[in-house]
C-alpha positions as CSV (number, residue, x, y, z in Angstrom):
1,M,-4.1,-29.7,-24.5
2,A,-7.3,-28.1,-24.6
3,E,-7.7,-24.8,-26.7
4,P,-8.3,-22.0,-24.0
5,T,-11.9,-20.4,-24.1
6,P,-12.5,-17.2,-25.2
7,M,-13.2,-15.9,-21.7
8,Q,-9.6,-17.5,-20.6
9,V,-8.2,-15.6,-23.4
10,L,-9.8,-12.2,-22.1
11,L,-8.7,-13.1,-18.3
12,D,-5.2,-13.9,-19.4
13,T,-4.7,-10.7,-21.8
14,L,-3.5,-7.9,-19.6
15,P,-1.1,-5.6,-21.6
16,Q,-1.6,-2.6,-19.1
17,T,1.1,-1.2,-17.0
18,G,0.5,0.3,-13.5
19,Q,2.7,2.4,-11.5
20,V,3.5,2.6,-7.7
21,E,2.4,5.9,-6.5
22,W,2.6,5.6,-2.8
23,I,4.4,3.1,-0.6
24,G,3.7,2.8,3.5
25,I,4.8,0.6,6.3
26,R,2.8,0.2,9.6
27,P,5.7,0.0,12.3
28,A,3.2,-1.2,15.2
29,R,-0.3,-1.9,15.8
30,G,-2.2,1.3,16.2
31,Q,0.7,3.6,15.0
32,A,0.7,6.1,12.1
33,M,1.7,5.0,8.7
34,E,5.1,5.8,7.7
35,T,5.2,7.0,3.9
36,L,8.5,5.6,2.2
37,E,9.9,6.3,-1.0
38,R,11.6,2.9,-1.4
39,V,11.6,-0.2,0.8
40,I,13.1,-3.8,0.7
41,V,10.7,-6.6,0.3
42,S,11.5,-10.0,1.5
43,P,9.8,-13.5,0.9
44,G,7.9,-14.6,4.1
45,K,8.6,-11.0,5.8
46,G,6.8,-8.4,3.6
47,L,8.0,-4.9,3.7
48,E,11.1,-4.0,5.9
49,G,9.8,-2.2,8.8
50,D,6.1,-3.1,8.7
51,R,4.4,-4.8,11.4
52,F,3.7,-8.0,9.4
53,K,4.9,-10.9,11.2
54,G,3.0,-13.7,9.6
55,R,4.2,-17.2,8.7
56,E,6.5,-17.7,5.5
57,T,3.2,-19.1,3.8
58,S,1.2,-16.1,4.8
59,K,-1.1,-14.8,2.0
60,R,-1.1,-11.3,3.6
61,Q,2.6,-10.5,3.4
62,V,2.0,-7.1,1.2
63,T,-1.3,-5.2,0.7
64,L,-2.0,-3.2,-2.3
65,I,-4.9,-0.9,-3.2
66,Q,-5.9,1.3,-6.5
67,Q,-5.4,4.9,-6.7
68,E,-8.5,5.2,-8.8
69,H,-10.5,3.4,-5.7
70,L,-9.1,6.2,-3.5
71,H,-11.1,8.5,-5.6
72,A,-14.3,6.2,-5.6
73,I,-14.3,6.1,-1.8
74,A,-13.8,9.6,-1.3
75,S,-16.5,10.2,-3.5
76,C,-18.9,7.6,-1.5
77,L,-18.0,9.8,1.4
78,Q,-19.0,13.3,-0.4
79,R,-15.0,14.2,0.1
80,E,-12.6,15.7,-2.4
81,A,-10.0,13.3,-1.6
82,V,-8.7,10.8,1.1
83,S,-5.2,10.0,2.1
84,P,-3.6,6.8,1.0
85,E,-2.2,6.1,4.8
86,V,-5.8,6.0,6.1
87,F,-6.5,2.7,4.4
88,R,-3.5,1.1,5.9
89,R,-2.3,-0.7,2.8
90,N,1.1,-1.0,1.9
91,I,1.1,0.0,-1.9
92,V,-0.9,2.3,-4.0
93,V,-1.1,1.7,-7.7
94,S,-2.4,3.4,-10.4
95,G,-3.2,2.5,-14.3
96,L,-3.9,-1.1,-13.5
97,N,-6.9,-3.1,-12.4
98,L,-5.6,-5.1,-9.3
99,L,-8.4,-7.5,-9.9
100,A,-7.2,-8.5,-13.1
101,L,-4.1,-10.0,-11.5
102,K,-6.3,-12.8,-9.7
103,G,-4.6,-16.0,-9.9
104,K,-1.4,-14.4,-11.4
105,T,2.2,-13.4,-10.3
106,F,3.3,-9.9,-11.1
107,R,6.3,-7.8,-11.3
108,I,6.9,-4.3,-9.1
109,G,10.2,-3.2,-10.2
110,T,12.6,-6.4,-9.3
111,V,10.0,-7.7,-6.6
112,V,7.6,-10.6,-7.8
113,L,4.1,-10.9,-5.9
114,E,1.4,-13.4,-6.2
115,Y,-2.2,-12.5,-6.0
116,T,-3.6,-14.3,-2.9
117,G,-7.1,-12.7,-2.3
118,L,-9.1,-9.4,-1.8
119,C,-8.2,-7.2,1.1
120,H,-11.7,-6.3,2.5
121,P,-12.1,-3.2,5.0
122,C,-12.3,-3.9,8.6
123,S,-14.6,-2.3,11.2
124,K,-12.1,0.4,12.0
125,M,-12.7,2.2,8.6
126,E,-16.0,3.4,10.3
127,T,-14.1,5.1,12.8
128,T,-11.1,6.2,10.7
129,L,-13.5,7.5,7.8
130,G,-16.6,8.1,9.9
131,P,-20.1,7.0,9.4
132,G,-20.4,5.0,6.1
133,G,-16.7,4.5,5.8
134,Y,-16.7,0.8,6.1
135,N,-19.6,0.5,3.5
136,A,-17.7,3.3,1.2
137,M,-14.7,0.8,0.9
138,R,-16.5,-2.3,0.2
139,G,-15.5,-3.5,-3.1
140,H,-12.6,-1.1,-3.0
141,G,-10.2,-2.4,-0.3
142,G,-7.4,-4.0,-2.7
143,I,-5.8,-7.1,-2.8
144,T,-3.4,-9.3,-0.6
145,T,-0.2,-10.5,-1.9
146,R,2.5,-13.2,-1.1
147,V,6.3,-12.5,-1.8
148,V,7.7,-14.8,-4.5
149,E,10.8,-12.8,-5.1
150,G,12.5,-10.1,-2.9
151,G,14.1,-6.8,-3.9
152,E,13.9,-3.2,-3.9
153,L,10.4,-1.5,-4.5
154,V,10.7,2.3,-5.4
155,L,8.2,5.0,-5.9
156,G,7.5,5.1,-9.8
157,D,8.1,1.4,-10.5
158,S,6.1,-0.2,-13.1
159,V,3.6,-2.8,-12.2
160,Q,2.6,-5.6,-14.7
161,A,1.5,-9.2,-14.9
162,C,4.3,-11.9,-15.2
163,S,4.4,-13.7,-18.9
């Protein structure tokens, strides 16, 4: 087996541990997000009570966004802050660069998720956040994941790459 390149070593080194700061579900299309303290997560189904009704192989079972990016988006809009439910993502985490999870599985409490892609903003952000909202979110929309192992996810749970 070939030795890993220096770049591969850097990409594979992720000692930081993040933390769950907010959990939300979208009960139905167009309805307001519901904020939760804990939720059951199931493979192929995502978060219990969320409107996600995709296939078991869907790459968008659970969506995450970085708390640090909420501040960046607010700054681009000349605001002090923007509430997490506005972005319609399921989980807000802090302390860990979500993009560093590309190609990896990671654990949140007892739940194991697999990074499947970027979660780009939709055109609704222009209406929700106001003029420039879509562009303020570009590059800050978070990630999509597939549930590998289900369990209960709780506010404050640690987020870390699997070994």
